[in-house]
Backbone bond lengths (Angstrom), bond angles and torsions (degrees), N, CA, C in turn:
res aa  C-N    CA-C-N  psi(-1)  N-CA   C-N-CA  omega(-1)  CA-C   N-CA-C  phi
1 M - - - 1.485 - - 1.489 109.26 -
2 S 1.336 115.87 -50.26 1.476 120.03 -172.64 1.526 107.02 -69.19
3 T 1.347 117.26 -42.16 1.486 120.07 178.05 1.414 111.98 -57.72
4 A 1.377 122.49 -44.98 1.379 122.57 -178.52 1.492 110.82 -70.28
5 A 1.334 116.75 -29.43 1.474 118.54 -179.61 1.608 112.80 -72.05
6 L 1.369 113.32 -33.74 1.443 119.44 175.99 1.530 107.66 -70.30
7 A 1.373 116.61 -43.85 1.485 116.71 -173.09 1.507 110.74 -62.00
8 G 1.418 114.77 -34.40 1.436 116.88 -177.11 1.612 116.85 -95.51
9 H 1.339 112.25 11.59 1.478 115.17 178.99 1.470 110.01 -79.37
10 P 1.331 120.58 139.66 1.426 124.22 -178.61 1.526 111.44 -57.58
11 E 1.281 117.16 -30.24 1.575 120.44 -172.42 1.521 108.30 -82.33
12 T 1.307 119.23 -9.18 1.497 119.78 -177.72 1.579 111.30 -105.45
13 Q 1.311 118.55 0.50 1.420 124.24 -176.74 1.526 110.23 -56.13
14 G 1.376 113.64 127.55 1.486 119.41 -177.39 1.457 116.08 85.83
15 L 1.403 119.79 -7.31 1.411 122.09 -179.88 1.481 114.99 -100.30
16 I 1.275 119.32 -14.46 1.434 128.83 -178.68 1.539 112.61 -117.69
17 K 1.389 114.38 122.01 1.408 115.56 -179.09 1.494 113.01 -96.96
18 R 1.359 116.62 -32.14 1.467 119.21 -176.67 1.565 107.26 -153.84
19 V 1.287 116.16 159.82 1.433 127.05 -179.39 1.493 113.97 -135.09
20 I 1.319 119.64 144.63 1.440 122.17 174.02 1.519 104.10 -118.34
21 L 1.346 116.23 121.42 1.494 122.51 -175.00 1.496 107.97 -105.81
22 Q 1.260 126.20 104.09 1.365 127.01 -177.07 1.520 109.99 -102.66
23 S 1.237 118.04 112.94 1.520 128.47 -173.60 1.499 112.41 45.02
24 P 1.216 123.32 48.87 1.507 122.39 173.32 1.475 113.17 -62.22
25 P 1.355 122.41 124.74 1.359 127.07 177.15 1.480 116.40 -74.26
26 F 1.330 117.36 59.24 1.475 125.68 -170.99 1.552 107.91 -69.26
27 G 1.364 117.56 -10.05 1.537 116.84 179.87 1.541 109.61 -80.82
28 L 1.334 120.39 -1.63 1.380 121.57 177.27 1.498 112.96 -70.86
29 D 1.295 117.09 134.77 1.530 120.01 173.58 1.504 107.04 -88.52
30 L 1.343 118.76 107.02 1.416 123.10 -176.13 1.484 110.18 -77.68
31 P 1.356 118.59 144.41 1.470 121.56 -169.62 1.589 105.34 -102.32
32 T 1.336 111.23 164.48 1.472 124.60 172.50 1.600 103.51 -84.87
33 P 1.348 117.27 167.41 1.452 116.08 170.89 1.495 112.21 -58.75
34 E 1.317 120.56 -35.79 1.507 120.61 -174.12 1.522 108.67 -70.05
35 V 1.320 121.11 -35.18 1.500 125.32 179.20 1.542 107.29 -71.23
36 Y 1.330 112.06 -43.06 1.522 114.16 -176.88 1.528 113.01 -76.27
37 G 1.265 119.38 -6.98 1.434 120.29 -178.39 1.525 116.36 -53.45
38 E 1.336 114.36 -33.25 1.462 116.02 -175.00 1.521 107.81 -72.48
39 R 1.278 119.56 -28.84 1.448 121.73 179.91 1.454 109.95 -72.95
40 V 1.373 116.10 -37.03 1.478 119.99 179.77 1.472 107.71 -67.35
41 A 1.311 122.32 -43.07 1.416 125.39 176.12 1.486 115.34 -57.98
42 A 1.419 112.75 -41.43 1.439 120.21 -179.69 1.590 108.68 -68.80
43 Y 1.263 119.58 -42.99 1.467 119.57 178.90 1.548 110.92 -65.55
44 L 1.316 117.74 -43.08 1.470 117.09 175.50 1.549 108.21 -58.68
45 E 1.272 122.75 -42.92 1.427 122.73 -175.36 1.602 106.78 -66.73
46 L 1.371 115.68 -43.12 1.472 111.92 178.32 1.490 119.56 -64.34
47 A 1.343 111.58 -29.71 1.460 120.17 174.60 1.540 115.00 -77.78
48 G 1.372 114.29 -12.52 1.556 118.50 -179.91 1.458 113.69 74.92
49 V 1.375 116.85 28.90 1.532 117.90 -178.96 1.571 106.14 -133.12
50 K 1.258 110.40 174.54 1.560 115.22 178.00 1.476 114.66 -122.65
51 T 1.318 122.06 -18.87 1.422 126.24 178.49 1.533 117.32 -126.17
52 A 1.389 115.12 168.87 1.456 118.44 177.09 1.522 111.19 -65.91
53 A 1.358 114.03 -39.23 1.540 119.20 -178.73 1.527 110.16 -61.42
54 E 1.345 118.37 -35.14 1.481 123.24 176.01 1.471 108.95 -66.79
55 L 1.361 118.39 -43.31 1.465 123.62 177.72 1.535 111.09 -52.95
56 R 1.370 111.92 -46.51 1.437 114.96 -171.16 1.581 111.15 -71.84
57 A 1.376 116.99 -8.30 1.504 117.80 -177.58 1.595 106.25 -95.61
58 L 1.383 117.39 -0.22 1.470 116.13 -178.95 1.428 107.60 -87.52
59 D 1.408 112.34 156.25 1.377 117.69 176.39 1.554 109.58 -81.76
60 W 1.326 122.42 159.33 1.451 122.43 -169.40 1.486 114.32 -62.17
61 P 1.417 119.17 -36.30 1.388 116.75 178.04 1.546 118.14 -60.54
62 E 1.372 115.88 -24.42 1.357 120.14 175.90 1.487 113.58 -77.23
63 L 1.402 117.37 -34.12 1.467 124.38 170.48 1.477 110.25 -62.91
64 I 1.237 121.67 -45.38 1.512 126.24 178.14 1.464 110.71 -59.82
65 G 1.388 115.34 -45.38 1.517 117.89 -179.35 1.432 108.62 -66.72
66 A 1.273 125.02 -38.00 1.438 121.20 178.75 1.578 111.74 -68.15
67 G 1.394 114.49 -31.72 1.441 117.51 173.99 1.490 113.54 -65.77
68 L 1.337 120.65 -39.82 1.373 125.26 175.02 1.590 112.98 -59.84
69 G 1.399 110.99 -37.99 1.416 115.63 -179.13 1.562 113.55 -71.08
70 L 1.396 112.63 -26.62 1.482 120.09 177.71 1.614 105.47 -73.21
71 F 1.304 114.61 -40.58 1.482 118.54 177.60 1.457 107.47 -53.45
72 A 1.314 120.22 -51.98 1.478 124.23 -178.31 1.544 111.91 -61.00
73 R 1.274 117.50 -42.52 1.475 121.92 -170.65 1.524 110.49 -74.35
74 T 1.422 115.18 -24.95 1.484 114.29 -174.95 1.521 113.61 -110.15
75 A 1.357 114.43 2.78 1.439 120.34 177.19 1.561 114.44 -65.16
76 R 1.451 110.57 134.42 1.532 116.65 177.35 1.464 102.57 -124.38
77 W 1.357 117.34 141.86 1.502 121.86 176.46 1.508 110.87 -61.88
78 G 1.333 116.13 133.26 1.419 119.75 179.64 1.515 122.02 82.56
79 Y 1.377 112.70 -1.48 1.455 119.46 173.33 1.531 117.10 -120.82
80 W 1.237 112.40 144.96 1.503 119.23 -176.68 1.550 106.65 -60.90
81 P 1.309 118.87 130.11 1.469 113.60 -178.99 1.488 117.11 -80.72
82 T 1.358 114.61 122.86 1.439 117.76 -176.31 1.541 109.07 -135.24
83 P 1.402 111.57 77.66 1.503 113.03 178.86 1.464 113.64 -71.69
84 F 1.275 119.24 -24.88 1.528 126.23 178.25 1.525 110.11 -101.98
85 L 1.292 122.00 118.72 1.462 124.67 -179.15 1.557 112.48 -126.83
86 P 1.307 116.58 148.73 1.505 119.09 164.93 1.631 106.28 -60.20
87 V 1.259 114.33 139.92 1.442 119.75 178.26 1.490 110.65 -111.30
88 I 1.257 118.68 128.45 1.425 126.13 173.73 1.519 114.39 -70.52
89 D 1.291 118.09 80.13 1.508 119.55 -164.93 1.543 111.21 -100.04
90 G 1.363 119.67 -3.57 1.417 125.32 -176.45 1.477 117.05 79.10
91 V 1.315 114.81 1.07 1.485 121.09 179.24 1.512 109.79 -120.71
92 T 1.389 120.15 -66.30 1.453 126.75 178.65 1.517 106.88 -77.50
93 L 1.270 117.70 -32.05 1.520 119.71 -175.19 1.528 106.72 -144.49
94 K 1.314 118.97 113.15 1.446 123.12 -177.48 1.629 114.88 -87.94
95 R 1.284 113.49 -26.29 1.559 116.49 -177.62 1.626 106.02 -161.01
96 H 1.296 115.29 170.07 1.469 118.63 179.84 1.552 108.02 -56.82
97 P 1.319 113.12 129.23 1.417 117.58 178.30 1.608 116.94 -47.51
98 A 1.385 111.81 -40.92 1.424 113.74 178.97 1.542 118.75 -51.81
99 G 1.333 115.64 -35.20 1.369 124.04 177.24 1.450 120.27 -72.41
100 T 1.414 113.81 -21.97 1.450 112.24 -179.72 1.523 116.23 -75.13
101 L 1.266 114.97 -14.92 1.498 118.12 178.56 1.475 112.45 -93.32
102 T 1.267 122.07 2.08 1.472 122.01 173.92 1.613 111.96 -115.46
103 Q 1.297 114.85 -14.95 1.471 117.14 -178.63 1.551 107.06 -138.47
104 G 1.284 118.32 163.87 1.424 122.25 -176.66 1.436 120.97 69.97
105 A 1.233 125.20 -165.97 1.471 129.81 -174.28 1.558 109.72 -60.29
106 A 1.383 121.04 -38.28 1.435 123.29 -172.35 1.545 114.27 -72.01
107 K 1.311 113.53 -10.13 1.506 115.53 -177.40 1.468 107.27 -67.52
108 G 1.330 127.38 -18.06 1.366 124.28 176.22 1.505 116.24 -85.67
109 V 1.334 118.34 2.55 1.406 124.35 -179.35 1.600 109.30 -80.73
110 D 1.343 119.18 133.93 1.448 117.11 -179.43 1.585 109.86 -72.38
111 V 1.218 113.06 142.97 1.509 119.83 -171.61 1.473 113.48 -128.61
112 M 1.339 118.40 126.61 1.516 119.03 160.82 1.505 106.81 -113.81
113 I 1.339 113.78 134.08 1.438 119.42 179.44 1.476 111.56 -129.30
114 G 1.247 122.22 149.63 1.487 126.81 174.96 1.512 114.99 -167.34
115 W 1.283 111.72 171.93 1.585 121.67 -172.33 1.648 103.24 -144.59
116 T 1.297 112.36 168.12 1.402 116.11 168.95 1.499 109.65 -100.09
117 R 1.317 113.13 162.06 1.548 117.38 -175.90 1.490 115.28 -63.52
118 E 1.326 113.81 -35.17 1.480 117.57 176.52 1.570 113.36 -131.42
119 E 1.340 109.64 71.43 1.434 116.04 -174.26 1.511 109.18 -56.72
120 A 1.354 118.87 -50.79 1.453 124.49 -168.12 1.524 112.67 -63.34
121 N 1.347 120.42 -19.35 1.315 123.62 -175.29 1.613 113.18 -61.69
122 F 1.326 109.25 -26.56 1.466 120.05 -178.68 1.526 107.08 -60.42
123 G 1.299 121.38 -44.36 1.419 127.87 -176.42 1.498 118.22 -88.91
124 F 1.375 116.24 -19.78 1.457 119.26 -170.76 1.454 117.39 -127.96
125 A 1.425 119.66 -30.56 1.381 123.89 -169.94 1.528 119.12 -56.94
126 L 1.402 113.19 -29.60 1.443 115.91 -177.79 1.579 112.19 -97.16
127 D 1.304 118.37 13.02 1.327 125.94 -173.45 1.592 104.10 -98.34
128 E 1.265 114.20 112.41 1.629 118.04 -177.60 1.535 112.87 -57.03
129 G 1.328 115.89 -34.00 1.424 120.47 -178.80 1.520 110.68 -60.40
130 Y 1.415 117.04 -43.97 1.429 122.79 -176.75 1.524 108.04 -80.24
131 A 1.301 118.84 -27.05 1.427 119.14 177.37 1.491 111.91 -67.11
132 A 1.353 120.90 -24.33 1.429 127.39 -179.61 1.513 113.28 -95.59
133 A 1.332 115.41 6.15 1.529 121.36 176.51 1.487 110.05 -44.04
134 T 1.321 116.21 143.22 1.458 118.89 172.18 1.573 112.83 -101.05
135 R 1.288 112.61 171.95 1.519 115.15 -177.32 1.449 107.94 -70.18
136 E 1.347 116.90 -33.15 1.480 117.73 179.57 1.526 110.80 -70.23
137 Q 1.298 119.04 -35.36 1.500 120.78 -179.32 1.533 109.64 -66.25
138 V 1.361 115.54 -39.47 1.389 122.25 -175.47 1.537 112.29 -72.82
139 T 1.317 111.43 -39.72 1.483 123.03 179.36 1.613 106.48 -58.63
140 A 1.292 114.83 -48.55 1.473 123.40 -174.87 1.537 105.49 -63.58
141 R 1.360 120.10 -41.73 1.503 124.12 174.20 1.525 111.45 -59.73
142 I 1.331 115.12 -44.59 1.367 121.68 -179.28 1.616 111.27 -61.32
143 A 1.260 114.72 -32.77 1.407 120.65 -178.61 1.548 110.29 -63.78
144 D 1.331 116.77 -30.48 1.412 118.76 176.61 1.571 116.08 -59.54
145 T 1.290 113.09 -28.47 1.401 123.26 177.28 1.556 115.19 -90.41
146 F 1.360 114.66 -53.76 1.411 122.99 -168.68 1.640 113.13 -98.85
147 G 1.289 111.19 -8.11 1.476 117.57 -172.19 1.481 112.89 82.12
148 A 1.316 115.10 158.77 1.522 120.25 -171.88 1.542 113.25 -62.87
149 D 1.366 115.62 -34.86 1.427 122.26 176.77 1.477 120.50 -60.38
150 R 1.415 109.74 -41.75 1.515 121.15 -173.86 1.620 108.10 -94.88
151 A 1.324 117.00 -10.79 1.389 116.54 -174.19 1.569 115.08 -57.59
152 P 1.360 117.54 -46.06 1.540 117.09 175.42 1.499 113.86 -60.17
153 E 1.246 114.76 -38.88 1.510 119.64 -178.76 1.509 108.63 -66.09
154 A 1.352 120.46 -42.15 1.418 123.88 -179.25 1.493 111.35 -66.52
155 Y 1.313 116.29 -37.65 1.450 122.60 176.47 1.491 110.00 -61.83
156 A 1.371 117.23 -48.25 1.485 119.29 175.09 1.413 114.97 -57.91
157 E 1.361 122.48 -38.37 1.402 124.36 176.35 1.471 113.49 -62.36
158 Y 1.320 114.66 -41.28 1.516 117.36 -179.37 1.539 107.05 -67.19
159 E 1.301 120.01 -36.82 1.420 122.38 176.13 1.498 114.26 -60.14
160 R 1.285 111.50 -45.17 1.473 116.54 178.39 1.463 109.37 -65.87
161 A 1.270 124.16 -36.31 1.504 122.30 -179.01 1.425 111.67 -70.89
162 R 1.279 123.95 -20.35 1.402 125.24 179.97 1.619 108.01 -133.64
163 P 1.292 120.95 81.05 1.382 124.68 -176.15 1.613 112.66 -53.69
164 G 1.464 113.03 131.58 1.431 114.66 179.56 1.529 114.18 88.30
165 S 1.309 114.09 3.19 1.561 117.90 -176.53 1.444 111.54 -68.93
166 R 1.334 114.20 146.91 1.523 125.53 174.88 1.529 106.89 -88.61
167 P 1.271 122.56 165.34 1.516 125.77 172.16 1.457 107.06 -48.79
168 A 1.338 123.63 -43.99 1.473 128.42 -171.86 1.599 106.12 -65.01
169 D 1.259 120.60 -37.13 1.366 122.66 -179.79 1.534 113.41 -74.88
170 V 1.342 116.18 -29.25 1.500 120.55 171.87 1.530 109.34 -66.89
171 L 1.342 117.73 -39.00 1.405 123.45 -175.33 1.552 106.26 -68.95
172 M 1.429 116.28 -45.76 1.431 116.05 -179.42 1.484 116.50 -60.56
173 D 1.374 117.17 -36.53 1.413 123.51 176.39 1.566 110.84 -68.58
174 L 1.281 119.54 -38.87 1.434 122.90 173.24 1.466 115.80 -57.32
175 I 1.343 112.37 -48.55 1.500 118.31 177.66 1.589 112.86 -65.62
176 T 1.386 113.01 -38.45 1.377 115.89 179.99 1.693 108.23 -65.32
177 D 1.304 118.54 -45.33 1.360 121.69 176.59 1.520 116.23 -58.84
178 E 1.253 114.23 -49.67 1.539 123.00 -177.63 1.538 108.43 -56.59
179 L 1.321 118.18 -55.11 1.432 124.68 -162.45 1.578 108.76 -87.71
180 F 1.386 118.14 -35.27 1.384 116.91 -171.30 1.547 113.37 -124.79
181 R 1.339 121.42 -57.39 1.451 125.37 -172.23 1.537 113.24 -63.12
182 I 1.280 119.44 -55.11 1.363 119.43 -177.79 1.559 116.04 -64.12
183 P 1.349 117.57 -49.39 1.418 116.89 175.82 1.549 116.34 -61.63
184 G 1.412 112.22 -31.21 1.496 116.17 170.32 1.523 113.24 -63.95
185 L 1.313 121.60 -44.97 1.416 129.32 175.93 1.605 108.74 -55.55
186 R 1.376 114.98 -47.11 1.394 118.95 -172.14 1.610 110.06 -65.56
187 L 1.381 111.42 -33.47 1.512 111.78 177.45 1.440 109.14 -73.54
188 A 1.359 119.18 -34.63 1.474 120.72 177.61 1.473 110.92 -64.62
189 E 1.290 121.94 -45.73 1.415 129.97 176.68 1.519 109.33 -58.88
190 A 1.228 124.08 -46.88 1.419 128.93 -174.16 1.526 107.91 -67.44
191 R 1.314 118.16 -41.15 1.475 122.78 -177.61 1.535 107.04 -69.77
192 A 1.355 113.89 -45.52 1.436 116.35 -179.32 1.496 116.43 -62.91
193 E 1.336 115.59 -37.12 1.463 122.15 175.64 1.494 112.91 -62.91
194 S 1.337 115.21 -37.26 1.501 117.61 178.14 1.458 116.60 -88.38
195 G 1.399 116.39 5.81 1.404 121.34 174.26 1.554 115.25 80.94
196 H 1.304 119.26 16.10 1.453 122.95 -179.97 1.539 110.65 -100.04
197 P 1.319 117.36 135.16 1.466 121.23 -172.36 1.565 114.34 -59.19
198 V 1.296 113.17 134.12 1.479 117.95 173.78 1.560 107.23 -155.85
199 W 1.344 115.45 137.57 1.458 126.05 177.41 1.494 107.30 -116.09
200 A 1.310 115.83 136.26 1.505 121.94 177.10 1.491 117.20 -117.74
201 Y 1.281 119.65 146.81 1.491 120.96 -179.38 1.567 104.64 -146.63
202 Q 1.292 110.60 159.97 1.473 127.68 171.05 1.452 114.32 -128.90
203 F 1.335 116.14 123.44 1.425 115.36 177.59 1.511 114.69 -94.37
204 D 1.367 116.90 115.38 1.463 123.85 -162.40 1.546 112.07 -106.14
205 L 1.237 121.56 -15.95 1.421 128.01 -170.66 1.574 105.14 -61.04
206 P 1.416 118.65 114.03 1.479 118.56 172.97 1.444 112.72 -85.53
207 T 1.355 116.48 148.46 1.418 118.72 -179.46 1.592 106.35 -101.27
208 P 1.468 114.62 140.13 1.371 119.03 -175.12 1.515 114.21 -79.95
209 A 1.391 110.51 -2.46 1.563 114.61 178.35 1.611 113.24 -60.69
210 Y 1.235 112.21 154.71 1.487 121.28 177.20 1.580 107.99 54.58
211 E 1.307 117.27 48.83 1.557 125.34 178.59 1.529 106.37 52.58
212 S 1.373 116.88 37.84 1.416 119.70 176.79 1.453 125.62 62.56
213 R 1.437 109.81 14.08 1.461 119.45 -177.67 1.562 113.10 -74.12
214 L 1.298 115.73 -10.22 1.505 113.91 -179.51 1.479 113.37 -88.74
215 G 1.364 116.10 -22.38 1.403 118.46 -176.32 1.519 114.26 61.44
216 A 1.406 114.80 -138.99 1.498 113.98 172.89 1.490 106.51 -102.56
217 A 1.272 117.51 88.78 1.410 125.76 -170.57 1.402 115.93 -85.77
218 H 1.331 121.87 162.47 1.355 129.14 170.18 1.482 116.82 -42.72
219 C 1.132 127.67 138.95 1.525 133.69 -175.83 1.619 114.56 71.50
220 L 1.288 115.87 -9.14 1.475 117.24 -173.56 1.566 114.74 -67.50
221 E 1.330 117.30 -19.44 1.477 122.98 179.67 1.542 110.81 -81.57
222 L 1.443 118.69 -15.41 1.419 116.38 -176.78 1.575 120.03 -61.24
223 P 1.223 120.72 -41.33 1.491 118.73 177.60 1.451 110.23 -69.29
224 F 1.410 122.33 -26.75 1.433 123.10 179.51 1.510 110.47 -73.47
225 V 1.412 113.30 -40.51 1.499 114.06 -179.95 1.503 112.51 -65.56
226 F 1.299 117.83 -39.22 1.486 121.77 -178.92 1.556 110.61 -87.03
227 A 1.319 120.31 -16.13 1.506 121.54 179.11 1.529 108.24 57.03
228 N 1.389 116.10 48.25 1.466 119.62 -176.16 1.479 111.48 -133.20
229 F 1.329 118.33 51.14 1.446 125.17 -176.36 1.509 113.67 -55.10
230 D 1.386 112.18 -33.04 1.525 112.74 -179.25 1.530 111.76 -69.84
231 Q 1.355 115.98 -11.46 1.464 116.00 172.90 1.464 113.94 -87.10
232 W 1.295 118.15 -3.05 1.513 122.02 -171.69 1.478 111.56 -116.83
233 A 1.398 116.67 26.15 1.566 116.77 -179.38 1.540 110.06 -60.88
234 H 1.425 115.58 -23.31 1.400 112.49 -176.50 1.473 112.50 -84.11
235 A 1.358 121.86 -0.16 1.431 123.52 -174.57 1.516 112.23 -96.37
236 P 1.327 115.52 106.74 1.500 119.24 -176.84 1.449 115.18 -70.30
237 F 1.397 118.17 -14.81 1.404 115.29 179.75 1.509 117.20 -75.74
238 L 1.368 116.03 -0.58 1.431 123.25 178.61 1.537 111.00 -96.47
239 A 1.333 118.01 -3.07 1.545 120.71 -170.11 1.534 106.69 -68.34
240 G 1.313 112.71 137.39 1.415 115.64 170.94 1.544 115.25 99.00
241 L 1.305 116.19 -11.94 1.503 117.90 -174.88 1.511 109.11 -70.43
242 T 1.338 116.62 132.72 1.469 125.17 176.94 1.551 106.69 -57.96
243 P 1.283 118.81 120.78 1.567 123.80 -177.70 1.552 109.40 -53.64
244 A 1.321 119.15 -48.93 1.517 115.64 -179.43 1.466 115.68 -58.54
245 V 1.350 113.86 -44.89 1.410 116.66 -177.62 1.603 106.62 -68.14
246 R 1.246 119.37 -49.74 1.390 126.06 -177.86 1.520 109.63 -51.50
247 D 1.313 117.95 -51.81 1.480 122.03 -175.91 1.515 110.58 -69.70
248 G 1.402 117.36 -37.58 1.417 116.22 -176.47 1.561 111.18 -72.48
249 L 1.329 116.51 -30.64 1.439 117.34 179.47 1.495 107.47 -74.80
250 A 1.303 116.79 -39.66 1.527 115.64 177.83 1.473 112.67 -61.69
251 T 1.301 117.88 -36.81 1.510 115.89 175.17 1.430 114.71 -63.11
252 A 1.373 118.19 -44.01 1.466 125.70 -179.08 1.565 109.76 -60.83
253 M 1.296 120.84 -45.21 1.434 127.26 -177.72 1.558 107.47 -76.33
254 H 1.313 119.51 -47.75 1.459 119.40 -176.60 1.581 110.05 -59.25
255 R 1.236 116.68 -43.38 1.485 122.59 177.92 1.551 113.67 -65.59
256 A 1.353 114.55 -38.42 1.526 118.38 174.44 1.549 111.41 -61.82
257 W 1.333 116.65 -43.23 1.366 120.34 -176.18 1.581 112.23 -67.61
258 I 1.354 112.67 -44.41 1.469 113.64 171.05 1.510 119.31 -59.65
259 A 1.378 111.06 -41.14 1.472 112.59 174.32 1.511 117.74 -58.21
260 F 1.441 110.55 -36.89 1.411 115.65 177.91 1.538 112.65 -67.52
261 V 1.292 115.01 -44.24 1.428 123.08 -179.63 1.639 106.04 -56.99
262 R 1.251 116.60 -45.99 1.438 119.27 -173.27 1.608 115.57 -77.34
263 T 1.301 111.17 -41.04 1.418 120.43 -176.98 1.534 128.30 -114.47
264 G 1.376 107.51 -12.51 1.418 115.78 -176.70 1.480 113.21 80.20
265 D 1.444 119.23 15.30 1.430 125.99 178.12 1.538 109.52 -143.74
266 P 1.250 119.42 119.23 1.434 120.25 -175.24 1.425 119.29 -76.62
267 N 1.360 119.58 -1.73 1.509 121.76 -174.97 1.481 108.73 -73.38
268 H 1.343 111.24 146.99 1.466 123.34 175.21 1.501 108.85 -156.65
269 A 1.233 115.71 167.97 1.513 125.21 -173.00 1.484 114.00 -54.03
270 G 1.437 116.12 -31.14 1.385 118.15 -176.49 1.578 117.11 -88.65
271 L 1.340 114.56 4.58 1.475 119.36 177.52 1.498 112.27 -113.52
272 P 1.452 114.61 154.04 1.412 116.65 165.77 1.578 109.02 -67.12
273 R 1.260 117.26 171.05 1.581 114.06 -174.69 1.429 108.53 -67.97
274 W 1.376 116.32 134.89 1.436 127.41 -178.42 1.507 107.59 -112.82
275 D 1.343 118.04 95.35 1.372 122.23 179.77 1.591 113.07 -82.30
276 R 1.388 115.53 152.24 1.433 116.04 173.39 1.496 110.36 -57.08
277 Y 1.448 112.89 151.99 1.427 117.46 173.01 1.577 106.93 -70.64
278 D 1.310 111.58 138.17 1.472 120.44 174.17 1.518 111.08 -138.50
279 T 1.283 118.86 169.66 1.474 117.74 178.37 1.497 117.16 -87.42
280 Q 1.334 112.40 8.74 1.564 118.00 177.98 1.601 106.69 -103.23
281 G 1.297 120.08 -59.60 1.444 121.11 -173.76 1.557 107.40 -96.54
282 R 1.422 121.24 -24.91 1.337 122.48 -173.82 1.596 115.53 44.43
283 S 1.253 114.82 58.36 1.462 122.16 -173.21 1.506 105.32 -74.52
284 T 1.380 114.57 129.19 1.385 121.79 178.25 1.575 109.76 -130.43
285 M 1.303 121.30 127.07 1.416 121.54 172.51 1.464 113.25 -72.95
286 R 1.353 113.05 127.93 1.471 117.45 178.18 1.555 106.89 -110.43
287 F 1.346 109.23 117.18 1.502 121.04 -175.46 1.564 106.19 -94.22
288 D 1.385 119.81 104.90 1.404 124.38 -179.94 1.443 104.56 -147.53
289 S 1.414 121.02 -166.45 1.356 126.96 177.03 1.537 113.85 -52.69
290 V 1.420 109.12 -31.73 1.490 116.91 170.08 1.543 104.92 -121.71
291 V 1.334 114.04 126.63 1.407 117.44 -178.52 1.533 112.47 -92.73
292 T 1.424 113.75 119.59 1.453 118.14 -171.96 1.407 109.21 -136.83
293 A 1.480 119.07 141.92 1.339 128.93 164.38 1.560 114.85 -75.44
294 V 1.240 120.80 116.34 1.515 123.44 -169.80 1.535 106.03 -120.85
295 G 1.315 117.71 134.43 1.466 120.80 171.63 1.516 111.70 -80.13
296 D 1.302 114.41 132.00 1.425 121.36 176.94 1.496 112.22 54.31
297 L 1.265 122.44 50.85 1.467 128.22 -175.84 1.569 110.91 -60.18
298 A 1.294 114.60 -40.69 1.444 120.43 179.60 1.588 112.46 -98.56
299 G 1.332 112.66 27.31 1.457 113.07 -178.29 1.494 120.70 -59.97
300 A 1.358 115.29 -34.79 1.487 120.09 176.53 1.562 111.42 -58.08
301 S 1.257 114.55 -44.97 1.530 120.70 -179.84 1.472 107.96 -70.55
302 R 1.350 119.29 -40.45 1.565 121.71 -177.86 1.472 110.17 -62.46
303 V 1.318 117.11 -43.94 1.585 121.97 -179.82 1.460 109.65 -67.59
304 L 1.370 115.55 -47.42 1.475 117.38 -179.15 1.524 111.70 -54.74
305 Y 1.306 121.71 -37.83 1.422 121.88 -179.36 1.542 109.80 -93.83
306 G 1.261 118.32 8.65 1.519 117.45 167.54 1.477 112.04 85.59
307 D 1.356 119.90 23.63 1.529 116.80 -178.84 1.474 107.06 -105.63
308 G 1.367 117.76 126.66 1.378 125.80 167.85 1.615 103.04 89.82
309 L 1.336 110.86 178.72 1.528 119.46 -175.77 1.443 112.36 -105.26
310 P 1.368 124.76 -59.34 1.429 120.10 -171.96 1.456 111.44 -72.38
311 G 1.412 120.33 156.49 1.401 122.76 176.56 1.427 111.56 -84.64
312 P 1.274 121.69 -179.62 1.484 124.37 177.95 1.605 112.81 -68.76
313 V 1.306 112.84 145.46 1.403 113.71 178.64 1.490 114.63 -79.27
314 S 1.375 115.41 168.14 1.462 117.14 179.94 1.460 115.49 -56.13
315 A 1.243 119.83 143.18 1.466 116.74 -176.14 1.501 110.71 -74.46
316 G 1.350 120.57 -17.11 1.392 122.34 179.12 1.504 115.41 -83.18
317 T 1.387 117.45 -21.37 1.431 120.77 175.90 1.532 111.80 -137.36
318 P 1.374 113.54 72.12 1.499 116.77 -179.98 1.456 117.29 -59.09
319 A 1.275 116.31 129.97 1.427 120.55 -179.17 1.567 111.21 -61.90
320 G 1.258 121.17 136.44 1.491 117.31 179.76 1.473 119.24 78.13
321 A 1.346 116.05 -1.19 1.455 121.33 -177.68 1.478 111.88 -66.96
322 S 1.265 118.03 138.27 1.453 121.53 176.28 1.534 110.33 -110.75
323 T 1.301 118.59 167.01 1.359 120.18 170.98 1.487 119.66 -49.77
324 G 1.271 122.75 123.99 1.454 122.88 -168.30 1.584 108.20 -76.34
325 T 1.321 116.17 155.74 1.396 124.73 173.88 1.529 109.66 -114.47
326 R 1.310 119.15 118.59 1.464 118.34 -177.41 1.550 109.08 -69.63
327 A 1.360 113.33 141.14 1.423 118.69 -175.79 1.495 108.63 -68.47
328 D 1.282 121.98 -22.87 1.498 120.91 -176.03 1.563 110.36 -91.92
329 T 1.305 116.12 4.08 1.485 121.54 -175.77 1.684 103.25 -79.42
330 P 1.362 122.15 126.38 1.443 120.56 173.98 1.493 115.95 -59.36
């Protein structure tokens, strides 16, 4: 979100050539100062002060404590908690960052965008309350997005996309789509339609940590992108990964990110061909134990939300797929 906001800011024009957007929560509805005023007032109340100057005089534990209180006060069942949001104030942020990369001067910036397969698991999968969610609860949450009439149909589509799914799994996929995958796809589609370069990826490697309940969760791609597992010893979500697969995938991703930074093209000798995303093949790089370029990888979600014309291709013969590269291959 911040990267897109910077790339589209008038004061940075000509300074940024390309951006990599990893799981940007473009599905967030960003507020104006007037709308956000209620949260500002709530935070000041929780911190026990009345002005910004008084806030600056507080020790950091008091600021953190007020922040946790704001989390609790603004939480809604079935929604990613976002007590602190960028504010469209006309100065630091003039419009939603997703729009800056499809219109205006920033549309000429090279873009790579991607998401993880199970983004929402990061925030919800280890919560026993969500694990016990019922079909009725999840259908009611889906109705917020699709309306009461379409909610049962949408629930059934999510079940079909993930055979054997529980209500909690359907909820995780819904939140992932709303906040990350669908807005990311829409940005990729818009840039492709206007002829501006964009590459798309999905990180699919699940972690065995926590009895595999996290899947390929939000943030899991970070140590692979930076290939710095030694700096993540404190991160329990990496426990149990097979070293050969872990290191092979990290090499493939790290080199792709570096290639994109240097040249605007993520391809390198250790990857299958990674084509730009377009509205015909919709090539998306799938980062898993086998790295593969897949056509319309997120097609089921795209069609469910009404984006584009053709439906997803058969899982057995993905359009545009190239020969996979195993992550544990040197």
